[in-house]
VEXBA-396143 format. One record per residue (C-alpha): residue number from 1; residue in one letter; y, x, z. Coordinates in nm, 4 decimals, always signed. Layout:
// VEXBA-396143
SITE     n   res      north       east         up
SITE   NUM     A          Y          X          Z
...
END
This chain:
// VEXBA-396143
SITE     n   res      north       east         up
SITE     1     M    +0.6064    +7.9739   +19.0752
SITE     2     A    +0.9417    +8.0872   +19.1858
SITE     3     C    +1.0340    +8.2263   +18.8796
SITE     4     V    +0.9138    +7.9401   +18.6721
SITE     5     D    +1.1187    +7.7046   +18.9065
SITE     6     R    +1.4354    +7.9392   +18.8619
SITE     7     C    +1.3899    +7.9358   +18.5015
SITE     8     H    +1.3730    +7.5895   +18.4758
SITE     9     C    +1.6693    +7.5493   +18.7026
SITE    10     C    +1.8709    +7.7656   +18.4686
SITE    11     T    +1.7678    +7.5903   +18.1723
SITE    12     D    +1.8874    +7.2560   +18.3388
SITE    13     N    +2.2488    +7.4085   +18.3616
SITE    14     R    +2.2542    +7.5214   +18.0053
SITE    15     R    +2.1960    +7.3812   +17.6851
SITE    16     Q    +1.8162    +7.2876   +17.5986
SITE    17     S    +1.8130    +7.5091   +17.2934
SITE    18     S    +1.9761    +7.8578   +17.1939
SITE    19     I    +2.2704    +7.8863   +16.9311
SITE    20     L    +2.0592    +8.0580   +16.6908
SITE    21     Y    +1.7691    +7.8271   +16.7308
SITE    22     N    +1.9977    +7.5300   +16.6668
SITE    23     I    +2.1208    +7.7125   +16.3637
SITE    24     L    +1.7638    +7.7862   +16.2183
SITE    25     K    +1.6262    +7.4340   +16.3035
SITE    26     S    +1.9380    +7.2507   +16.1548
SITE    27     E    +1.8578    +7.4444   +15.8130
SITE    28     E    +1.4955    +7.3640   +15.8578
SITE    29     A    +1.5482    +6.9890   +15.8798
SITE    30     Q    +1.8087    +7.0006   +15.5756
SITE    31     Q    +1.5391    +7.1784   +15.3823
SITE    32     Q    +1.2762    +6.9034   +15.4774
SITE    33     Q    +1.5082    +6.6438   +15.3823
SITE    34     R    +1.5848    +6.7720   +15.0372
SITE    35     Q    +1.1967    +6.8066   +15.0023
SITE    36     E    +1.1532    +6.4442   +15.1100
SITE    37     E    +1.4361    +6.3190   +14.8639
SITE    38     T    +1.2728    +6.5031   +14.5599
SITE    39     G    +0.9219    +6.3597   +14.6410
SITE    40     G    +0.7798    +6.6669   +14.7981
SITE    41     S    +0.5654    +6.6357   +15.1218
SITE    42     P    +0.6594    +6.8194   +15.4368
SITE    43     S    +0.3225    +6.9731   +15.4513
SITE    44     S    +0.3466    +7.1227   +15.0906
SITE    45     P    +0.3605    +7.4904   +15.0519
SITE    46     L    +0.6991    +7.6226   +15.0902
SITE    47     P    +0.8465    +7.8481   +14.8137
SITE    48     P    +0.8668    +8.2136   +14.8690
SITE    49     S    +1.0994    +8.2889   +15.1500
SITE    50     P    +1.4595    +8.3930   +15.0737
SITE    51     L    +1.4851    +8.5868   +15.3834
SITE    52     L    +1.3071    +8.8771   +15.2125
SITE    53     P    +1.5144    +9.0303   +14.9325
SITE    54     P    +1.3533    +9.2512   +14.6906
SITE    55     P    +1.3387    +9.6089   +14.8387
SITE    56     P    +1.6863    +9.8050   +14.7741
SITE    57     R    +1.7256   +10.0275   +14.4670
SITE    58     Q    +1.6970   +10.4043   +14.5431
SITE    59     P    +2.0265   +10.5482   +14.5151
SITE    60     D    +2.1181   +10.8015   +14.2573
SITE    61     G    +2.1788   +11.1673   +14.3070
SITE    62     H    +2.5253   +11.1586   +14.3663
SITE    63     A    +2.5003   +10.8763   +14.6144
SITE    64     Q    +2.2343   +11.0582   +14.8251
SITE    65     Q    +2.4471   +11.3647   +14.8062
SITE    66     G    +2.7303   +11.1692   +14.9473
SITE    67     L    +2.5061   +11.0468   +15.2392
SITE    68     G    +2.2769   +11.3449   +15.2892
SITE    69     G    +2.4777   +11.6534   +15.1516
SITE    70     G    +2.6956   +11.9107   +15.3166
SITE    71     C    +2.9619   +11.6893   +15.3807
SITE    72     S    +2.9397   +11.4648   +15.6819
SITE    73     C    +3.2330   +11.2427   +15.5979
SITE    74     G    +3.0285   +10.9925   +15.3884
SITE    75     S    +2.7860   +10.9281   +15.7114
SITE    76     Q    +3.0929   +10.8200   +15.8949
SITE    77     R    +3.1995   +10.5671   +15.6410
SITE    78     R    +3.2045   +10.1921   +15.7607
SITE    79     V    +2.9710    +9.9636   +15.6012
SITE    80     T    +2.8856    +9.6093   +15.6285
SITE    81     L    +2.6178    +9.3729   +15.4936
SITE    82     K    +2.6079    +9.3101   +15.1272
SITE    83     S    +2.4473    +8.9851   +15.1864
SITE    84     P    +2.5507    +8.8725   +15.5277
SITE    85     Q    +2.4313    +8.5168   +15.4954
SITE    86     V    +2.0798    +8.6285   +15.3787
SITE    87     A    +2.0346    +8.9093   +15.6088
SITE    88     C    +2.2022    +8.7478   +15.9407
SITE    89     K    +1.9567    +8.4422   +15.8987
SITE    90     A    +1.6565    +8.6696   +15.8577
SITE    91     A    +1.7657    +8.8752   +16.1770
SITE    92     S    +1.8330    +8.5497   +16.3736
SITE    93     A    +1.4620    +8.4134   +16.2847
SITE    94     V    +1.2908    +8.7420   +16.3826
SITE    95     L    +1.5052    +8.7445   +16.7293
SITE    96     V    +1.3897    +8.3850   +16.7753
SITE    97     K    +1.0415    +8.4809   +16.7248
SITE    98     T    +1.0896    +8.8061   +16.9347
SITE    99     L    +1.2094    +8.6164   +17.2345
SITE   100     R    +0.9248    +8.3623   +17.1884
SITE   101     F    +0.6672    +8.6536   +17.1972
SITE   102     V    +0.8039    +8.8165   +17.5013
SITE   103     K    +0.8219    +8.4653   +17.6825
SITE   104     N    +0.4529    +8.4132   +17.6018
SITE   105     V    +0.3353    +8.7514   +17.7675
SITE   106     P    +0.1698    +8.6411   +18.0639
SITE   107     C    +0.2606    +8.9640   +18.2839
SITE   108     F    +0.6086    +8.9130   +18.1813
SITE   109     Q    +0.5976    +8.5613   +18.3072
SITE   110     E    +0.4903    +8.6692   +18.6442
SITE   111     L    +0.8267    +8.8755   +18.6728
SITE   112     P    +1.1246    +8.7294   +18.8562
SITE   113     L    +1.3920    +8.6131   +18.6434
SITE   114     D    +1.6346    +8.8903   +18.7254
SITE   115     E    +1.3797    +9.1277   +18.6245
SITE   116     Q    +1.3021    +8.9657   +18.3192
SITE   117     L    +1.6759    +8.9777   +18.2350
SITE   118     V    +1.7063    +9.3493   +18.3002
SITE   119     L    +1.4370    +9.4017   +18.0488
SITE   120     V    +1.5318    +9.1796   +17.7771
SITE   121     R    +1.9153    +9.2928   +17.7832
SITE   122     S    +1.7702    +9.6626   +17.7448
SITE   123     C    +1.5093    +9.6039   +17.4934
SITE   124     W    +1.6111    +9.3182   +17.2688
SITE   125     A    +1.7510    +9.5353   +17.0082
SITE   126     P    +1.4406    +9.7811   +16.9557
SITE   127     L    +1.2096    +9.4779   +16.9815
SITE   128     L    +1.4321    +9.2885   +16.6856
SITE   129     V    +1.4075    +9.6467   +16.4779
SITE   130     L    +1.0496    +9.6331   +16.5350
SITE   131     G    +1.0174    +9.2583   +16.4157
SITE   132     L    +1.2324    +9.3584   +16.1063
SITE   133     A    +0.9712    +9.6129   +16.0265
SITE   134     Q    +0.6900    +9.3724   +16.0829
SITE   135     D    +0.8246    +9.0980   +15.8525
SITE   136     R    +0.9481    +9.3649   +15.6016
SITE   137     V    +1.3165    +9.2408   +15.6284
SITE   138     H    +1.5037    +9.4367   +15.3693
SITE   139     F    +1.8757    +9.4463   +15.3866
SITE   140     D    +2.1614    +9.6216   +15.1705
SITE   141     T    +2.5133    +9.7315   +15.2697
SITE   142     V    +2.8332    +9.7876   +15.1270
SITE   143     E    +3.1264   +10.0380   +15.2144
SITE   144     T    +3.4195    +9.8778   +15.3375
SITE   145     S    +3.7692   +10.0187   +15.4694
SITE   146     E    +3.8895    +9.6472   +15.5576
SITE   147     P    +3.8973    +9.5505   +15.9074
SITE   148     S    +3.6683    +9.2535   +15.9926
SITE   149     M    +3.7771    +8.9229   +15.9846
SITE   150     L    +3.7231    +8.8640   +16.3551
SITE   151     H    +3.9357    +9.1533   +16.4092
SITE   152     R    +4.2037    +9.0211   +16.1974
SITE   153     I    +4.1925    +8.6909   +16.3820
SITE   154     L    +4.1803    +8.8474   +16.7268
SITE   155     T    +4.4619    +9.0680   +16.6466
SITE   156     N    +4.6913    +8.8117   +16.5068
SITE   157     K    +4.6360    +8.5655   +16.7945
SITE   158     R    +4.6990    +8.8514   +17.0497
SITE   159     A    +5.0201    +8.9075   +16.8698
SITE   160     E    +5.1454    +8.5613   +16.8943
SITE   161     A    +5.0240    +8.5463   +17.2555
SITE   162     E    +5.2237    +8.8648   +17.3595
SITE   163     E    +5.5228    +8.7048   +17.1898
SITE   164     K    +5.5360    +8.4169   +17.4238
SITE   165     Q    +5.4240    +8.5894   +17.7577
SITE   166     P    +5.6890    +8.7152   +18.0094
SITE   167     S    +5.7421    +9.0981   +18.0537
SITE   168     H    +5.5407    +9.1031   +18.3859
SITE   169     F    +5.2349    +8.9427   +18.2244
SITE   170     L    +5.2633    +9.2169   +17.9451
SITE   171     L    +5.2607    +9.4606   +18.2348
SITE   172     L    +4.9636    +9.3239   +18.4097
SITE   173     Q    +4.7748    +9.3036   +18.0687
SITE   174     D    +4.8614    +9.6690   +17.9927
SITE   175     G    +4.7035    +9.7441   +18.3264
SITE   176     Q    +4.3863    +9.5672   +18.2448
SITE   177     E    +4.3587    +9.7331   +17.9027
SITE   178     S    +4.3802   +10.0632   +18.0915
SITE   179     L    +4.1158    +9.9792   +18.3309
SITE   180     E    +3.8701    +9.8442   +18.0429
SITE   181     K    +3.9408   +10.1941   +17.8744
SITE   182     T    +3.8596   +10.3707   +18.1678
SITE   183     C    +3.5377   +10.1702   +18.2333
SITE   184     G    +3.4212   +10.2414   +17.8550
SITE   185     S    +3.4603    +9.9129   +17.7073
SITE   186     D    +3.4129    +9.9078   +17.3361
SITE   187     S    +3.6005    +9.7071   +17.0716
SITE   188     P    +3.3866    +9.5530   +16.7899
SITE   189     K    +3.3789    +9.8290   +16.5228
SITE   190     L    +3.1805    +9.8241   +16.1922
SITE   191     P    +2.8681   +10.0592   +16.2104
SITE   192     S    +2.8716   +10.3826   +16.0166
SITE   193     A    +2.6544   +10.4420   +15.7201
SITE   194     E    +2.4927   +10.7050   +15.9429
SITE   195     E    +2.4056   +10.4407   +16.1922
SITE   196     I    +2.2645   +10.2167   +15.9277
SITE   197     Q    +2.0502   +10.5137   +15.7902
SITE   198     A    +1.8745   +10.5256   +16.1222
SITE   199     I    +1.7621   +10.1691   +16.1153
SITE   200     K    +1.6444   +10.2103   +15.7648
SITE   201     G    +1.4560   +10.5253   +15.8437
SITE   202     F    +1.2839   +10.3796   +16.1164
SITE   203     L    +1.1975   +10.0644   +15.9057
SITE   204     A    +1.0774   +10.3135   +15.6132
SITE   205     K    +0.8849   +10.4959   +15.8929
SITE   206     C    +0.6792   +10.1759   +15.9998
SITE   207     W    +0.6346   +10.0672   +15.6264
SITE   208     S    +0.4800   +10.4073   +15.5404
SITE   209     L    +0.2287   +10.3778   +15.8406
SITE   210     D    +0.1255   +10.0083   +15.7417
SITE   211     I    +0.1341    +9.9114   +16.0979
SITE   212     S    -0.1011    +9.6422   +16.2009
SITE   213     T    -0.0456    +9.3052   +16.3871
SITE   214     K    -0.2186    +9.4260   +16.7062
SITE   215     E    -0.0456    +9.7900   +16.6639
SITE   216     Y    +0.2954    +9.6129   +16.6545
SITE   217     A    +0.2125    +9.4039   +16.9784
SITE   218     Y    +0.1251    +9.7048   +17.1561
SITE   219     L    +0.4372    +9.9085   +17.0392
SITE   220     K    +0.6398    +9.5811   +17.1462
SITE   221     G    +0.4840    +9.6077   +17.5017
SITE   222     T    +0.5494    +9.9461   +17.5495
SITE   223     V    +0.9219    +9.8776   +17.4645
SITE   224     L    +0.9558    +9.5820   +17.6591
SITE   225     F    +0.7853    +9.7244   +17.9803
SITE   226     N    +1.0425   +10.0260   +18.0469
SITE   227     P    +1.0174   +10.1168   +18.4170
SITE   228     D    +1.3284   +10.3650   +18.3942
SITE   229     L    +1.5938   +10.0675   +18.3902
SITE   230     P    +1.8347   +10.0807   +18.6718
SITE   231     G    +1.8105    +9.7519   +18.8524
SITE   232     L    +1.4391    +9.6801   +18.8448
SITE   233     H    +1.2676    +9.6312   +19.1686
SITE   234     C    +0.9005    +9.5905   +19.0195
SITE   235     V    +0.9157    +9.9661   +18.9038
SITE   236     Q    +0.5481   +10.0341   +18.9637
SITE   237     Y    +0.4126    +9.7011   +18.8420
SITE   238     I    +0.6289    +9.7242   +18.5137
SITE   239     Q    +0.4986   +10.1113   +18.4837
SITE   240     G    +0.1651   +10.0138   +18.5022
SITE   241     L    +0.2090    +9.7586   +18.2294
SITE   242     Q    +0.3625   +10.0093   +17.9956
SITE   243     Q    +0.0795   +10.2434   +18.0447
SITE   244     E    -0.1679    +9.9549   +17.9933
SITE   245     A    -0.0017    +9.9076   +17.6481
SITE   246     Q    -0.0017   +10.2692   +17.5352
SITE   247     Q    -0.3849   +10.2997   +17.6683
SITE   248     A    -0.4593    +9.9673   +17.4398
SITE   249     L    -0.2767   +10.1037   +17.1436
SITE   250     N    -0.4614   +10.4290   +17.1752
SITE   251     E    -0.8123   +10.2666   +17.1900
SITE   252     H    -0.7152   +10.0524   +16.9104
SITE   253     V    -0.6120   +10.3351   +16.6953
SITE   254     R    -0.9406   +10.5285   +16.7904
SITE   255     L    -1.1433   +10.2433   +16.7009
SITE   256     I    -0.9767   +10.1478   +16.3718
SITE   257     H    -0.8535   +10.4741   +16.2280
SITE   258     R    -1.1298   +10.7075   +16.3219
SITE   259     G    -1.0453   +10.9280   +16.0340
SITE   260     D    -0.6765   +10.9483   +16.1074
SITE   261     Q    -0.6612   +11.1520   +16.4409
SITE   262     A    -0.3082   +11.1861   +16.4262
SITE   263     R    -0.2078   +10.8324   +16.3921
SITE   264     F    -0.1710   +10.7686   +16.7523
SITE   265     A    +0.1143   +11.0708   +16.7529
SITE   266     K    +0.2780   +10.9123   +16.4366
SITE   267     L    +0.3213   +10.5756   +16.6039
SITE   268     N    +0.5002   +10.7512   +16.9178
SITE   269     V    +0.7095   +10.9565   +16.6806
SITE   270     A    +0.8260   +10.6037   +16.5317
SITE   271     L    +0.9006   +10.4946   +16.8933
SITE   272     S    +1.1137   +10.7958   +16.9339
SITE   273     M    +1.3025   +10.6983   +16.6279
SITE   274     L    +1.3577   +10.3615   +16.7663
SITE   275     R    +1.4994   +10.4794   +17.0707
SITE   276     S    +1.7852   +10.6282   +16.8829
SITE   277     I    +1.9149   +10.2925   +16.7465
SITE   278     N    +2.2074   +10.1942   +16.9120
SITE   279     A    +2.2090    +9.8183   +17.0556
SITE   280     N    +2.5689    +9.7739   +16.9649
SITE   281     V    +2.5271    +9.8387   +16.6063
SITE   282     V    +2.2384    +9.6081   +16.5511
SITE   283     A    +2.4797    +9.3399   +16.7299
SITE   284     E    +2.7741    +9.4070   +16.5244
SITE   285     L    +2.5527    +9.4068   +16.2016
SITE   286     F    +2.3519    +9.0983   +16.2332
SITE   287     F    +2.4929    +8.8865   +16.4789
SITE   288     R    +2.8836    +8.9245   +16.5158
SITE   289     P    +2.9283    +8.7358   +16.2045
SITE   290     I    +2.7229    +8.4315   +16.3644
SITE   291     I    +2.8091    +8.4495   +16.7304
SITE   292     G    +3.1817    +8.5586   +16.6944
SITE   293     T    +3.3181    +8.6408   +17.0403
SITE   294     V    +3.0255    +8.5232   +17.2342
SITE   295     N    +2.8636    +8.7847   +17.4585
SITE   296     M    +2.5336    +8.8870   +17.3554
SITE   297     D    +2.3850    +8.9010   +17.6979
SITE   298     D    +2.4996    +8.5491   +17.7465
SITE   299     M    +2.3304    +8.4318   +17.4253
SITE   300     L    +2.0276    +8.6121   +17.5457
SITE   301     L    +1.9844    +8.4633   +17.8732
SITE   302     E    +2.0553    +8.1113   +17.7191
SITE   303     M    +1.7585    +8.1965   +17.4888
SITE   304     L    +1.5457    +8.3154   +17.7621
SITE   305     C    +1.5938    +7.9948   +17.9402
SITE   306     A    +1.5569    +7.7663   +17.6374
SITE   307     K    +1.2433    +7.6089   +17.4971
SITE   308     L    +1.2065    +7.8251   +17.1730
END
């Protein structure tokens, strides 16, 4: 009950719904209004979703050689989304759905809010990529050598501010920048082709296994309840939940896929691929165009306390 009270208190101090949730709901309202104006019924079947573009074309031999050949220069090329409006909207919808799934897990609800935040901040990216695989969301990227629009805006504003600041303010700012570099603060940077290939490789692995809805749920439980995170106090309880998720997955596989004794191992291989995906890459690729300079942790806290 204490956890529930704290969550309601947090909700009262913040907006009642999240940034991404508001974006998606406003688009749904506009779509419903257009249907009513054209004489359609809100309950009528919706057309095929534009969130799932057709699978990307296989690159030709020259492109494959550039990405996976002897030279590693191609894998370090910076890339951006080819259709950011479509891909970011799809990823936003998956994130809202993922947070809704997490909040509805009874064992997760019993944890204190601080413990919930530790888990969500650590696992939101792998859970999102699992959701992209489950919803079969395809996306394409294009190579770019240009700095992002956000980077240009921040650079210009910073240059203007430095011209107006006295010299002692500049010295303080230089000291702060030096401290941030020492602490490992990373500036926004476009992901590389190699980092994007890690995400696409995981998606392809999941699609080749044709993972069922129950298997996705057990995999999400395994990812969500990670007892090895620093800052957790209910370590044994969370470890037990992770073991239960793995055991349930194993029993389900043995019951449904009796002829495939290696399937459980294949699913765990997919999980190991998922752990190699960088959360910062996921944030920069799918959410930086939407939230701009908003901190991802702040947005997750807002969504966790909002009514999704």
